[in-house]
N, C-alpha and C positions, 0 to 999 in steps of 0.2 A: 843284867845292862840293857836289856828289851822295857823291864819295869820302870827302868830310869828315864830312859829315853821315851819312853808314854807319858809318864810326869812332865819330864820335861816340854814335849808338846803340847798337851793339854795346858800346863800354866801359859806357854807360849799364845795358845788361842784364847785364854783368858783374860789375858792381857790385852792383845787386841779388839778384843770384843769393847772393851772397857776403854779402850781409846776410841773405838768408832763412837761410842756411846756420846762421850766427851765432845765429839763435832757436831755441829748442828744441820751435819748431810742427812740422818734420819728425820727430821722435820720440814725438809722438800717436799711440797706438794706439787701436783700437775699445774695447776693454777699460777705457782707462781713461775713454771720454767715458761708457760704463756706469756707471762705479764714479762718476762725480760727480755721477750721477743720483740713485743709492744715499747719496752723502754728503748730497745736497739732501734727501732725505725723512729723515735722522738729524738733520739741522738742524730741519727743521721740526718735528718729534716734541719734542726737545729747549726750541725758542723758543717756539714758538705753542702745542704743546701741556702744555709743563713736563714730558716723560716723563724722569727722571732725568738733568737738564741736566747738572749739574757732572760728570758725565762721560760723557755720551751727545756733549756739544760737543767736548770733548778729542778723544773717540774719534775722532767727523768730522773734525776737523778734522786729525786725525792721519793718517787716510785719503785725504783732499786731496791731501796733503803725499805721499804714497806714491804716488799713481797722477797727478806731473805729474814731468816728466823733468829733476828738480832735480840741483844742484850743491851740494857740500858738506852735505846732510842725510842720507844714508844710505850712501855710499862709505866701504870700510873702508881702514885706513892701508894705503897702498902704500911701502914703505921710510922715507925720510924724512919723506915727507907723511903729514900729521895726516888721521885719518878723518872723517866728513862729524859733525854733530851729533849726530843719532840714532845713531850708530852708537855712541858713549858712552851716553848716556841710556838707551838700551834694555836697557842692559848691567843696571838697576836690577831689571827683568824676569830677563833671563838668570840673572842671579847671585842670585834669590831677596831681592832688597832691598825691594820697594814693595809687595808685597801685608801682609808682615807689619808694616811701618811702617803702613798702614793701620789693620791690626788693632789696633795701639798706639791711635790715635786712637779707634776704636770703643769701645776697651775704656773710655778716659777721659770716654767721651761715655755710656757705658751704666749701667743701677742695675740692679744684681742680686737689690735688696731684693723684688722681688714674687713672683722664682723664689723665695728661701730663704723668705718667708713661706710659701708653699705649694709645697712641694719637688712634690710630687707632679706638676705641671704640668711636671717635666721629662721624663715620660711622654710628652708631648705631644707636645714638642720631639723626641723620639726617634722618634716615631710618624710625624711629618711626612715624615721620611728616606726613607719607603717611595718615594716620588717617586723618588727617587735608584736604586735598585736597580731597579726596573720599567723605567727610561730605559734603564739599564745594559743590562738583558737585551733592552731592544727596540734599540738598538742593535747589539749581538751579532748579533740574527735579520736587521738591515740588511745586516749586512757588514763594520761597521765592527770593528777590532782590538780588544783586551780593554782596552789601553792607551787608544785612542781612546773607546772605550764608555765606559770611568770618568770621561773629564772630559768626555763630554755629561752623561751621569747627574749630575753634581755641580752642574748645571743647576737641576736639582730643590730642591736647598739653598737657593735663591735668594738665594746669597752671591758679589756679583761678584769679589770679594778671592780667596775661597778657589777659585774656577773659573779664575782667571787662573793663580793659586799649582798647582794640580792640571796643569793644561793646560800649562803651560810646563817640567812636567817627563814627562808623561807623551807628549804630543802637540802638540808644538810648532807644527806646519804648519796647527793648528786652532786655532790662539789668536784671532785674528780673528772668525769667525763665532761663533763657544763665547762672547767675551767681549760682544758684539752681542748675541746672543740674551739673556747672562743679564741683563744691564743692560734690555735695552728689556722684556723679561717682567716686571720687577723693576718696572718702572716701571709695568706692566698688570695689576698686582695686583690694584687696584681695579677693575678689570673683569672680570678672570678668576674671582677666587675666588668672589662672591656668588652666581651663578647655580650654583657646585656647594655652597655650604653651606647654600642655600634648598632643593636639591634632595634633602639629606641629612637635614634634621631638618623636626621637624615644627613649627607655632606654637608650640604649649604649649613642647617642648625650647627655642625661641630667646627665650621671655619667662622662664628659670630668672631666677633672683637670685641671685646668689651673696653671700655675708657680708664683709663689709670687713675689708680684711689687717691683719694687724696692725703695728705701726713694729715694723722690723729695726732693730738698733743697730749701731754703727758697727764694733764688735770684730767680730758676726758677719758682716760683709760684708767684713773684711779676713781673718779664718778661711777662709772663703769662696774667697777668689783664693790667697790660700795653699795650701788645701788642692787645688783644682780644679788648679792647676797641676803638683803633685805627683802626684796617682792618673791623670792623663790623660797627661802625659809617661811616667810607666812603664808604662801600658797600652798609649799609643800614641807611641811615639817617633819614628814620624815625622812628625806635627803638632806637636812641640816648639817650633819657631820661631812657627807662627799661636799657638796658644794659649799660649806665655810671655809675646808680645806685648801679645795681649788682657789678661791677666790685669797684668801689669804697668801698664799705663795706667789697669786698674782700682782697680788699688793705690794708685796716685799721686791717682787723685780718691780715694777713702774715706780716705786718711791724712789728708785735712788739711792735712798742715804742706808740701805742695808745690803752692803753688799757680801757680807760675810754670812749672814745669813740666807741671802738668794745662793750663795753657792753650795752652800751647805745642804740647801732643799734640792739644789739642783745636779749635786754630785754626792756625796756623801750619805746623805738618810736616804733618798730614793734607793742608790744604788746597794745599800747594806739589807732597806726594807724589800729588795726584789729578792734575794738570797733569800731570806727568810721564808717571804711570804710564797714563791716559787717551789722551796723544798716541802713547805707544809701542805701545799694543795697537793703535789705528787704523794705525799705521808698517807693520804685518803686514799690512794688508788690502790687497794689489795683487790687480790685477784677474784676474790669472792664480789667484791661489789663493784668492780668494772667490769668481769666476765659475764655480762647482760643482757639481755634482748635489747633491754630501755640502754643502753649504751650505745646502740646501733641506732635506735629513736633516734638518739639526741644527735648524736651525727649528720645525719640524714634532716634533720628539721635545720641544724645550723647552716647548712647550703642554702635552705628557704629561706631563712631569715637573711640573711647576707643577701640573695639575690631579689626578695622584696622590698628591702631595705634600698639598696641601688636603685631599683625602679623608680620608688616612691620619690626620693629627689629629683631624677632626672625628668619624670612627668610632673613633677611642681615646676621646674624651670621652665618644660614649655606651656601649663595654662598659664603662670605668669607672663609671658611673652603675648598671651594673645589681650592681654589689658595693661602692657606699662611701651611708654615710648623708646627707654634704652632697653634693649635687648638684654636678656640673659644667655651666653654659651650652657646650652643644656649641660654641658658635660660635667660642669662644677658642680651638679645637684647630687651628682654619686659620692660626691665628699662631704655628703651629710651623714654619714656614719664615721663615728669616732675614731677611727684609726689615726691619730695624727703622729706626723702626717702624710704618713703615705697614701690614703687614699686620694688627698691634693696633688700628691705626685701624680698618682695614674690619671686625674683628672688631665693635669699639664701635657702629661707624654702624649695621650689621644689625642687632644687640643693638636697640640705639634705635627702628628702623623696627617692631621687634615691641612694643616698652614704652617710650616716650618717655622714661620716667624710671627704666632700667636703667643703669647705668654701669660696661661690661665693660673699660675701659680698662687700671685696671691688673692686671686679672687675667688680662689677655691680657697682657701685658707679661712674664709669667713663662715659657709659652710660647715667645714670642719670641724671649727671650734666651736660653733652652734650645737654639733652634735654632741658634742661631749656635756655640755650644759642640758640638754635634751634628754640624752641616755637617763643622766643622773635623775632627772625630772620625774623620768616613767617608773624607773626602780623605785623612787618617791610614793609614786602612787600605787604599786603594786604593796609596795609597802603596807601602805595603807591600809588597802582593800583585803588584805590576805593574813595578816599578822594575827 
């Protein structure tokens, strides 16, 4: 009986060992566990604090999948066996499909009227790109290659799809941390920008009231989309995909004869692509890639980028006030980063703190949408220089 009992115990242990081997638990590494904590933080910021939830949640969930010993998700095709789900979906980033489609939706959602009504605000959007170049130089100083530095610097433009588009071309191994930094800091614009805006302006400047913008005709908006497409692509061919889709979306919107296409661009297309884009970025955030000193440097440089971009727009507005009759409230200069429309709202809120009856939102939308174009142009120049 003792022998039978011992044999039964041994068989049971063998079966349990076999069951253990069938699970993925033995494949869990310490890097995966740490990344679970990182994912939890991103989920908290997205759900509890509502920091860019539309993208942080897909990114975080993609990162969770990347740090689990999955099957049928990431594996490449071998022979007759098909690849995993995200081996195919991630081609939308690798083949540069998702970011331009996001720009199609952004264009369909954007009103360029405030920029057309007050063209000088284009200079504010351009000045806000200073953070991109300052951060580029800072990244070079910290030992990053020119391609990596350009990808990190574009964080200062506060444009997530452009950051992903450029990074995939120049430094795909940094896609995860750069995307997380870009979207996290975009969500933190209401916290990062106001102290800088107040430090660089006087109470009198913050109380400057600007004249109401004129009504922009539909023809003007259509001609604007047409001309911007031609001029920007002729000057910066590398930005063609982004600018072309941005202005296609805007032309659909302003034509008023393609309501179904406009609504699809504003809703179904951009929503579906956002899910795939976010999770595809998250899939790149494996512990081995993300838990490196370079990630901490990128996160630090991201703050520098936003700070200098904010300061550049504000200081340009102050400089313009030295030579123009109709004064510009310098607060709208901070909206030159292309976090649409959040940065414009921040300018408006800060202006109302100084004067509750001052309405800056529409004025701030001018440099805000100019920043979208400006960041795409800078990304195009970086591509031309470093590809």
